[in-house]
N, C-alpha and C positions, 0 to 999 in steps of 0.2 A: 504494501497498499505505501505509494507516492504522496505526499504532500508539497506545496511549493505556495509560499504567501511572505507580506510585508510584517518587519517586525513590529510588534508594540510592547516597549519596553517599561519594566516597572520594578519597585525594588522589594525591600524587604517584607513579611508578614504582612502580605496582602492579605485581608481577610475578608469574608462573605460577606461583610456589613458592605463592604465598599464596591466586593465585584456585583451584587444585588441589595440596594439598602431594603433594610426590613420594612420600610412603608409598602414593600411593593409586593411584600409576600403572599398579600391575600388573591396577587393574581395566578392565575395556573397556565394561563397561555402561552406558551412559548415565545411566539411574534412577541408579544407583549411586554414581556421579561427582557429580551434582546434590545427592545428601544429603551432600557434604562441600567443596560449593562455599565459597568465600571462607571459609571457618572460623578459617584461620590468620588472618585481620585483621578476621574479625566474626564471633564464634562464633554467635551467633543469627540470621544472616542467612537459613539455611533456612525457620528458624521465621517471618522477618519478612515474606520473596517471598512474592509471590502471582502467577501468574500471567499473564502483561503488563509485568509492571515494568521497568523502567529501571536499569539501571547508569549513573551520573553519574560521570566521573574527570578528574584535571588532568591532566599530561601522563604522556608513556611509559607508556601503559597496556598492559600485558602482554608487559613486557621481561623479561628470563633466557631461559629455556631455550627452545626450538621444539616445547614438547610441543602437540600437539595436544589433551590431555585438559584443556589451559586452558579454549577455546573452546567445545568439546564439552559441558563442567559448566555453565556458562554457560546453555547453549541448552535442557540438559537440565534444569535448575532453572526452564526457562519465564520466562526473560528476553526478553524483546522486543527489546532492542537497547541498545547501549552507545554512550555521546555520553561525548567525551574530548577534551582540546585539542589531544592526541596519540597516536598507538599505534604501538606499536612493531611493523617490517613485517613480521616473520614471524607476529604473533600475528595483524595485521590481515590478510594472505593465508590463514591457516587460518582463521578465523571465515569471510570469504565463501566458502571451500571449503566450507563447512559451512551455509551460510546463516544465518548470525547477521549481523545487520547492526548497523555501526557507524558513525556520525558523527562527524565533526572541526569543531567549534565553541566557541572559546573564550570569545565573550561569554555561550553557553549556560551552559557549565560556570561562568562567573562570577556570573550571575544567577539559581542555582538552587541550591536547599538541599534533605537531607533530607525527605522527606516530601511534598514539590512533587509536583501532577500535571503530565506533559508529554502532551503530543500529538504527534505525530511524523507527517507526510507523508513518505516516504523517497521517492517519484516526485518532489520536489519540492526537499528537503533545508530544506523546513522543520519548525521544532521552535519548539512554542508550549506556553509555561509557563503553563497554566490558572489558578495558584496567584496567580502574580503578574503574570497579562496583558502579558505578553511576549510577543514572538514574534521569533525568530533564525533565520537563514538560514546550512546549511552546504553543501559541495558535491554536488549532487547526486551519485548515481550512475551512469555511462553505462550506454546501454541495455543491452548485453550483459552488464553485472554486475549489475543490475536482474533480469534473469531468472535468473540463477544462482540469486541469493537469493529470488525468488518460487518456484524450483523446488524448496526447502530445502537447496539446496547441489549442488555442480559434480556430484557422481556421479548425483544423481537428473535433475540438467538434461542430463547426458552418456545417462541412459537416456532419458528422453521426446525427444532429439534426434538418437537413432540412429538409421540406416535400416539393416533387417536385410536 
């Protein structure tokens, strides 16, 4: 699975309250959540983001509450993946469950800036910074997790693999 997009870079401890503010947690429609994605950390994010773009962040991305709205808002904003030095574990699980790919790579984060263009091969865990002509390796997903992501999330994976 190959992804390519422009980077939107953020710092440490990007919590679920700035990914999707609590005032929108009564919204369940993904398209509506996407309109407010990242607005408390980057008011212009939804104006700048294009389908396939990539969020890059420092450590502990997705910390805070366990709200599933946060990865859903990112996916609905058509972000193709998130690359960070580390993720809050519950955010990581919620993201995989909805089919939003996440990769951990300290080197990629340290060598990437907003506006750079990245190409990501999820099956290999390879991250290419096309702007800077550098390649980084993140830990690739185990086969079972890759199948969940390719299916679009755990629910879709289960539907496709359930025998009636």
